[in-house]
C-alpha positions in Angstrom: -6.9 -20.8 -68.7 -5.3 -18.9 -65.9 -1.6 -18.2 -66.2 0.1 -19.4 -63.0 2.9 -17.2 -61.7 6.0 -19.4 -61.0 6.6 -19.8 -57.2 10.3 -18.8 -57.7 9.3 -15.4 -59.3 6.8 -14.7 -56.5 9.4 -15.5 -53.9 11.9 -13.2 -55.6 9.4 -10.3 -55.6 8.5 -10.8 -52.0 12.1 -11.2 -50.9 13.2 -8.1 -52.8 10.3 -6.1 -51.3 11.2 -7.1 -47.8 14.8 -6.2 -48.4 13.9 -2.9 -49.8 11.6 -2.1 -46.9 14.4 -2.9 -44.4 17.1 -1.0 -46.3 15.9 2.6 -47.0 19.3 3.7 -48.4 18.9 1.3 -51.3 15.8 3.2 -52.4 17.2 6.7 -52.3 17.0 8.2 -55.8 19.4 11.1 -55.2 20.1 14.1 -53.1 17.5 16.8 -52.4 17.7 20.3 -53.7 18.8 23.1 -51.4 15.2 24.3 -50.9 14.1 20.9 -49.5 17.4 20.0 -47.8 15.7 20.2 -44.3 13.3 17.4 -45.2 15.3 14.5 -43.6 12.3 12.2 -43.2 11.0 10.6 -46.4 7.5 10.6 -45.1 7.5 14.4 -45.2 6.8 14.2 -48.9 6.3 10.5 -49.7 3.4 8.2 -48.9 4.9 4.8 -48.3 4.6 2.6 -51.5 2.6 5.4 -53.3 5.1 8.2 -53.7 4.6 12.0 -53.8 1.3 13.6 -54.6 0.0 17.2 -55.0 -1.7 16.8 -51.6 1.6 16.2 -49.9 3.2 19.2 -51.6 0.3 21.4 -50.4 1.0 20.5 -46.8 3.8 23.1 -47.0 3.0 25.1 -50.2 -0.4 26.7 -50.1 -1.8 28.9 -53.0 -5.4 29.7 -52.0 -4.5 33.4 -51.8 -2.3 34.4 -54.8 -2.7 38.2 -54.5 0.9 38.5 -53.4 2.3 36.3 -56.2 3.8 37.8 -59.4 1.4 37.4 -62.4 3.4 34.5 -64.0 2.9 32.4 -60.8 -0.8 32.9 -60.1 -1.8 29.8 -62.0 -0.7 27.9 -58.9 -4.1 28.7 -57.4 -5.4 25.6 -59.2 -3.2 23.6 -56.7 -2.8 20.7 -59.1 -0.2 19.0 -61.2 2.7 19.9 -58.9 4.8 16.9 -60.2 4.3 17.9 -63.8 6.6 20.9 -63.3 8.6 20.1 -60.2 10.9 17.1 -59.7 13.2 16.5 -56.8 16.3 14.3 -56.1 18.4 15.8 -58.8 21.1 17.2 -56.5 21.6 20.1 -54.2 22.2 22.7 -56.9 19.7 21.3 -59.5 16.8 23.3 -60.8 13.6 21.5 -59.8 11.2 23.6 -61.8 10.4 22.8 -65.5 7.5 24.7 -66.9 4.8 22.7 -68.7 2.8 25.2 -70.7 0.4 22.6 -71.9 -1.3 22.8 -68.5 -2.2 26.5 -69.0 -5.5 27.9 -70.3 -5.3 28.2 -74.1 -6.8 31.7 -73.9 -3.9 32.9 -71.7 -1.8 35.5 -73.6 2.0 34.7 -73.6 2.7 38.4 -73.0 1.0 38.2 -69.6 4.1 36.3 -68.4 6.7 36.9 -71.0 8.3 40.2 -72.3 7.4 40.9 -75.9 10.6 40.7 -77.8 8.8 42.1 -80.9 7.7 45.3 -79.0 4.1 45.0 -80.2 4.8 44.7 -83.9 3.2 41.3 -84.2 0.3 41.7 -81.8 -0.6 39.4 -78.9 -1.3 36.1 -80.6 2.2 34.6 -80.3 1.0 31.0 -80.9 0.3 31.9 -84.6 4.1 31.6 -85.1 5.5 30.0 -81.9 4.9 26.7 -80.3 4.4 26.0 -76.7 7.4 23.7 -76.1 9.9 25.9 -78.0 9.9 29.5 -79.1 11.9 28.6 -82.2 9.9 29.1 -85.4 10.2 26.0 -87.5 11.1 26.5 -91.1 11.7 30.3 -90.8 13.6 31.8 -93.6 14.6 35.5 -93.6 13.4 37.5 -96.6 15.9 38.3 -99.4 18.6 40.8 -98.7 17.0 43.3 -101.2 13.7 43.2 -99.3 12.2 46.5 -98.2 9.7 45.6 -95.6 12.2 45.6 -92.7 10.0 47.8 -90.5 7.3 45.2 -90.6 9.4 43.1 -88.2 12.1 45.3 -86.9 11.7 48.5 -84.9 14.3 51.2 -85.3 16.2 52.4 -82.2 15.2 55.6 -80.5 18.2 57.5 -82.0 16.6 57.1 -85.5 13.6 59.2 -84.5 15.8 62.1 -83.5 16.0 65.0 -86.0 19.6 65.8 -85.0 20.6 62.2 -85.8 19.2 62.5 -89.4 20.8 65.9 -89.8 24.2 64.4 -89.2 23.5 61.5 -91.6 22.3 63.8 -94.4 25.1 66.4 -94.0 27.8 63.7 -93.9 26.6 61.3 -96.5 24.5 63.3 -98.9 26.6 66.5 -99.0 26.3 68.1 -102.4 23.4 65.9 -103.5 19.9 67.1 -103.9 17.4 65.3 -101.8 14.0 65.0 -103.4 12.4 63.9 -100.1 13.4 63.4 -96.5 14.6 59.9 -95.5 12.0 58.0 -93.6 12.9 55.8 -90.6 11.4 52.7 -92.3 13.7 53.0 -95.3 16.3 50.8 -93.6 17.7 49.5 -96.8 19.2 52.9 -97.7 21.9 52.5 -95.0 21.8 48.9 -93.8 22.3 45.4 -95.3 19.6 43.0 -94.2 20.6 39.5 -92.8 22.6 37.4 -93.3 24.7 40.4 -92.5 24.4 42.2 -89.1 22.5 45.5 -88.9 25.8 46.9 -87.9 27.0 46.1 -91.4 26.3 49.4 -93.2 26.3 50.0 -96.9 28.1 53.3 -96.4 31.4 54.1 -94.7 30.8 55.2 -91.1 32.1 58.7 -90.7 30.3 59.8 -87.6 
């Protein structure tokens, strides 16, 4: 048995549609961003009763030649999914771009767009530890303070590879003591406390 739509509801829908059609201001969702402020006519981006589409965006934004774009923007050559990352009507100073990494090729290396904060220590497969929606590693716990594998994750600053630097350390802090072997850069625990303290928290008094 067919469900009959009440005449009153139908009239309300038709009446509201007519009112909305005659009163454009009532349908405005918000101010445009500074980049699109010159688009005074809604039809510049919107198809009446259908909204915005990638085809409308490409009337002004064209990406068939991406040779002049920076590497992190060259995926725009697909010319799809504009509205998945860009949303308007959030105000003149709003940021209209919100990256959706799920649209990218799974074989794309994160380091092709992002700087490697680990300086190559962990290789190129960032997704083995990080997610796509957040870089925060869920459930991460730093190793105990007495751990001695600091160099596996942390890279010493350039000063620690300078012979003069180590000469000052040994002369000042090991004066009168017999050194059985030179101190290696990776032996961080000899001078530093691991987190929860800062690396600036030294086990010895700073005299330099």
